[in-house]
Steps between C-alpha positions, in 0.01 A plus 500: 500500500397167654731285712623279219564799272691670777709188561593460134598865500732433793673213322556724199649769722724242669640407160554866414726537803762318303506753216404840632596563866354812662582682816244396756678505833324669789651799673491453880264747665683829548785425255539665157767441236585846368777409256727210416778430249828306487679751721246595764152477644290746700224383731264716701331390820190645666366332810156356425213495745576295809294376792608509867296271721514284812543124502486269802717193548575303814275739695718795401393783271747619236492774241540400137526671160370353175525617139286329239713301257815509716681232697603527862826402669469138613826445688378366841517758775578791264237773451249380238527823301363531146743518210488465126747383242557414137749338264685751284690383190848645447739468205691169517810513717446857611562644846223699666533811714215719624407823673187604687385854429208722599431287807197611701448343844310566819480331838227401738489324832413133514488238773492121520542438130416145388800267465493240222377166622740228601459150631594411855659159546550316824833357615445184296431693182126439490273765352322659795325807366525797272626802687546874456815561703691820412866459411698693764768593244238715325246585769762616750696707247486872421611453138244469223384166367529430209824695481448633145205623299625329184683167494645343186572129520734272311444473127348187353444362154134486398536290186681732255465812719731617776278635777540656841243501782415845631320523833338821623451544876319829554402400855786488751463463871708590804319286752690616807419865433149422374559677168370402157679661204295510180657584164224658295687546174841484335671480164727197445770554237694190393807488278619194305869479416715241325359180361379441146212626291314175459247439227152365435464121540203290398417308817127417521506362853727779618282768346201365690694517827662838431176675408348421836805561717730768359400855584671650195435206267413713196822703528719192566388280210823581310727441803480122498796263507536131572685497830862398453596514866437129543655263250303191405616191690784313336399157384797270554331226304583153621227288347515225242292239322416284803457559872652248741317526834699406810369489859786330692875542512699235316604358164240497223517291185332563164524198269454435131168333572382794719539736205363255246189436713391866476526508122852631444684373192809415703705378203521854361661638817872559528547416872809720520265802472286403799484789748324531836437839661366600839409859591649612170839341555630190324615220729762234413346157434608149411375361165584132489567374145526839329849430363362347177280800414171312542265445793434126502300257712691461826637855485386751762540851639593527867486823702488606864170667584365677807149585614406869478651708780339816636640850526387540863382146571682169480264369235354720228174656621310429179631162382730220601560396140808655349517544123797391289483577128615239250598618152712384207601585147723800559861503624656230711374486856696527823627168638647381828877499521632152573765454767674204658423450869690180567553452875849582625672544834335820617344511847162324512212736583324370815189714495364839392246746632172472315197727500151352535202732436170406666179677399134416447246740350180409683344827622434817302519829692447858372707659783294819536742664745829425327701774337362583158763291324388291206787251540324307775456124513131450581506120525591372845568157646321514837417732787563470872381716788576532868145422610364188327760362263836601647731243336584354162729197489692380197714187470804589294544205266770610255724275290860424595492673840824459694614636835813716496540615857748778432285661228186716512154408373291795385131575480340793318139571589250721309191618688220754463272631770134406490379708792584869502538750782599856418548601863743230613831459318609228456181297519625150405740257666626176343714226646650209304629188674729261308552172686427671836743782414351850481642616170272804448322736739405822324242778507355658186236750400151498350450344157841573355715216374749384760801291401757383747799265469658332801753221547526197726815312605538159342495331841121555510445341159387141487510248218394200710144619555301754298587864559200688633425869452238657728369849418329685786283810521583646840273739690570872459379722787204711391455311172231239448562244370837554315417311185729476199562299185789272418583561135807281453824396660834373379760289670864486405639171620803280443431203278686216332531429127229233482270502198124486526311326218824493300540881506690752705547874470802593710780752537864510598554485879505835676778369727755411228562820308598539132687230306485132418240304691420130478137390534327169554125484432333205670164333456491488120282215369614524138776250413584633151724809512387596146152553642617753759553870433723710726495876431677801644204741500708806590726467193248294295747215446426134436740304722636177355723210613347469846496151649198293610546214744241341732263795467774755567599766246849643553641806327732794555461862391643844561249702698456874512363697795155354431463217250177304454479152350217273394503125453212297365448161341288454190218359713477837675487714188167667447303585186372855463153579373548605137264771373505623137519877466322700233704811434326831566642847450340735752846635585541651154385857429310427178157510665245779498207436730219673691389211716703215653313199635730293723337167564565161646529248218181323619301809401694600189236379253211631706623863495509501118139625511611802702786561259256496209261737679760775530665442165157549342501841672830597344738415785816293456492209743757233585444186707802396703545175690647570841723194468661659192588800711669276754701348217604829344544722803597270790675205333193280533448551874161608621504846661279812484819693425490353148157659443626836624818483291297414191258788555784743564676379186182527293420845640840641402581296190179419314371747247377712348205404721580497872316229696217656694281217625616193693272209587620215722292185443508246780467503877795543736606326819781526754515122490727496197609139549170344623626465857157555655206259462267789416412494128648833395724494195739771389420543131647848450690624806440837654762717667563438868449832676555543873218725615484680830346295784368234262820360359537326166229577250450528126598798285446482124571874498872413526500344153374819337725746689794449266640855491607489867325827583529588869128450562478139368236616255407275207612593150250265338143394568504158665232252603462131572245230423560268799396177331562155647347304213399530136138523613577805712695678229226429245244643741696822556577551132134446409410779743757733343368429152138551611594821681657638182146517357296546817121487511346848511306599804472700816765280666770699319409808708506327839785538749448297818669662801547285809663565836600243759550703818505370858382805692242764406685779679852418379609327179146525358531880505814485287365242256156654460652847450729360233206348314299819531795686351485267197126556463533878530797539264454242226126450444199722424312647796193290430692172475516292816705186436417182690678490835541221754654587838550235765512753786397844370593825667233736628280624215573203275284239668292456183798330335546231763519155342707195434509183295143509375520858377839451337379186324191679373687803367775294335252261340311796356824606333751778562794662325703511819504382860709709740557355846692661784515345842605204704547167329675166507651288230159360403244754615390859521297622793206544260557195276611159615637216291180295498296795376767588247467158344125558456554791262322461166547827314570341162689729262435812711835459674640792704852618555553443874741704711547413866689720747541268793738228615613192310218451249728558201732219603530210257817318604461169684131550554173550314441861596178697496597684182584175321163356597322815378673459165419131462126494576345295217183705452649846516716641776750775416689603187793620709599525866748757635607481861798448725671180604594606853384714788312813403494819702219752503689808383693330223200302377287812504751697292556236234123454481452871439753495218340197336156662512647817348653294219164333441251780533668843505377707207856616429646152446465303180167323492615179336768310682607142553505340841879506485513870417255585777679308774847607385391863481361479854840382625685782325260755648529344842881524483474880491447475875861387539563754775260295710500130570436304181520168681503189283197605293675530163661156528211301650201613292458240226258486207333165454365524150597607149679839505387577143128459577330838444288599799131522409316789662207703374466831682156495669223714353164579660314296239695192599327482837160376374443142617840431639482126485307177523269396786677430827439161660587447865449213744455532877482222758810310401714643780788750496772253393300286261666397175321328218510123565499524882261319735170647623304379801133411477257664475638704211387864532610716204388835358583593141486869407493623139539875451571743219572874491252518212137531617387214273675186616375239259245408238285185497706190435833666577535363851605148599550348846613140552589278793674193363565180691816367342383140537241547225596837347135596440265772623118484503301820411300635792303826452531763773195518726273793420772659281617689807860581607664382716370148459561160651685254287522121507804284424568393140303799378509722192298821472392725211300795639234646269608862542752683711551874486711621788834608634560209743371146534557279805451124490486321836574129524482284814490121498665187636692332219628143465873423505691577185639780287268789406523809283303824467505653150362851441467675163360852455478745211386862507308680228824626343619140456766519772538145628609352831557142612602381844523156658576365846578136572467343845495160665267342754631219721325330793825357641735761646778559244824695548676593176812687382663593832781737400682807621617793288749640455709189561787547572402817687690790652289663770136397447312218331138392449357155561232414244267202472154401380242318714169359384302601813515750780749357747724571797852536353827460689843576351813389685860577399785276615876500465644203310588348840131509599491804730165686483565874445165652386129414516195655333136399562176648367172411328531535122237508229472244222711588200835667461657644815809714566671512839788751529803432721769751594774237529524532879480224758267485799733728696483761223858447380583466128573142406843422364590401146435140411237241414185447712206260496142618535177307549155625398208326674124555443217369723127548444391324821457159343786475252870579530753543213858625494794557264871582541735720299846662519588867512838674475610824668781687318619853575 
């Protein structure tokens, strides 16, 4: 069978999964299912072959045990003992008891057993190094660890199956006594009691998941039941025909002409049926002119609106605009009660205590060392520190301020630590001075929110000059530099009843108690009392018969404990934005769907092509606008909770098909309200997940984990196309469509394995061993997949490589790229961003999985995975990685489970990207007795979850002529990028090589040097037909005959100023083609271009980059914004692109503080001098 035949066979099998499921789950090595029915199961265990060996870390030798195909305990400091586990289905609702019988064990002595790796952090929370420090609670104990041979975890719902995780720990250690207990065999008898019988359910997506994950899948097919433990969310529908958007507090008016202007036939409306709802509840309104049963010109609706409040913030995190729903045509709407408020003889209220909230959202902070609480405000006002910026002053200019000497004035302050010290508690000290009076002096701890309220006697208040608040960061002994954020503060002050801009929101005086109170509102500009509205907001009453004289409104009312009023003239009334609403019905159960595409409305039309693709394959697909979900599930307010509630509702209520695939279409950003000048828009929000030691990050996994299982595992396959424009979504969908009918070829057998280690004798050993395990267990003995190791361990030096090798392998085509190692948001150790953007692999796009740090992030940045997905001439079909810190043990384990899902002979051969990644998470969760970390939540799939992974198992015959000729350039310099400067004379060698012994035939070889000013090349024959050969500028060569493995072309010449380009084309005798080009510039004047630093903002380290046209002496100087020089670099640099790393430390070797800095890059070639300036930002 050729490659294309094999592929078509796979697609046919994938379709058959939906009609004839088979039992295909792998039995863990050593585990056998003897019997299983609705009442019991019997499992036998026999210890498979194990290996005991020595392993050295931190100059200490440990003993370690490994079993092929098993996991190892990863809880830091605990013995890294092997274990195995599996998911066992049980009848729905049943209780499980078990007994161990026929247990055979023996003991042996053991010493210095390897503890699972941890990460050592310094006092300030910075990552210092990986460590292997034994946990004293285990290593100084006589008792065995783990405590039991068999552990059964909490049950979970795997689609329509109730499952339990069973973990087998045959190796137990008593470290203090130096004893290893090994259980060689046992019989596990389980009994199931209670519950229901269940039945067979047609669930295509669930069958795919169950077959690969459930140990007793075949026996449990008839035990299915849609989980009833969680009721679908109640939809307290509060929407109507039109949305009224409100972003300030006050009175809002909707007129006859407002409705007529948006196409409403107003004359058909009975105004007495007008209703306005907010958050599902109807509010009383005033409809002027409704008494005659018609809404006429001059009539209007008046209501009191408020901007959207937050649940844990003052203003809603996601939007300031509140949504009020206007409807009509049903029953009569709620109206304000009218009440007389004519002024009487009650005591006149002199003043009341008002609250003034002050907050600005200017700085975004992840808060990596805060408690893992998702209700954290991440937008701060400003930061101060005890070293460089110790004070923040604010002039308190609030309306109506009066001094009442015998009353208190209050301030509430909300802070969060910026610096962090885990050894000194508390590590922050704040002082607040109000008009020279120290009102606050408090200590607080780390990055936790700190709120404090204190009062000041009225004698210190001042209404003659502005009140000044001074916030100070005071030194804390042993802490440097005590830096923290000011989030917000509130003052409660005594104020008069003066209106501002003809409006006033006020309350009854706190000093006068309950009963009749007379009020006088001053400063009103309106002279017509009929144009003034006075409302009791607490009782929703319209107060009438007040008096207006010389700008003073007088009235009297009976006040309760707390009664709020609002007064506003017609000139102050606002007009809401009116948005028509098209009714949708996603909250009704009459849907049956395989695949839900949730998209931003900008991309709704574009994803129709994807919908058609899967419907043509027999799936039922629905496109859903995310704004419709806000309307139906969160009363019109933007929130990711609406997406979750919809998916949970659909999962439990839709049918008979249960949604299996979820695609989110649109990028995400933490900048929900466009507060930051960076151009990142939140099209479809992600879930805010607080990850350990990284802080807020993105978790699309949360949307799919609707059954609330204790492991946060997804119940559906979810992915995201992180598009920021129609062009980007079109590009990604085109790739998906092309990939659905991929070109045949050897590329489908290639798996590129890359490691980014730092040290050959440490992390490289772990990474290289992991890769070797993949090669040994999942591929034929003769097959050696392409490998690229930045720093290989001993014995793997032949795989050392970097950007060039990765670019070559990816451009040749591969089914998968697997990277494990160190990384940043926009780079791997073996593939940087510039090289990534040079990829041209066409339709031979791999599935990329990266087990590193950050590269799967997509919120508020253009991450590495996003870039991989959006490369115009190829790139990746999908990218799976984490959005936070990654740790070696956890990344290694989840990687092993993904590779098993992909390539293990016992798993189903045809799977979608969503099924593969979801299955890897479920397998990983079986290690729940260890430390799962944040892996399940933070690994996100960028790509289409329904895309079927293309892989053709390698066969020996596939290795003939592995690819096209390889074209390489030398002489450009280590950091050269196409388009950079070169210095004269230009000295370049071009090498063309092919694994085939016959490189090319006559006429199938083309070399050009093009001067962009004329775009032409002149043919010049090679001298004497010998290689290598000298080559003149503007030349083109057609050799008469070339039969060889490698050709080298040497070029050396002085070129005029301008832009130049080498173009090389080669073809071997089997018609494999290659084309490469390199552009460069020649400039006689010294030119300095593109001085930048990345990352910027940076945490610990950054790199200065620039391009110079000639070799030159380069100086980089970094200054504070006040002009103080803190760091200098000087060295000769070659022409072209240069990278200068900086560790973020000043000339004394101390880390610089958070803030903005200026740097100057200067180049001098002896006769010419050029310089440029830029800004950099340090944020920790």
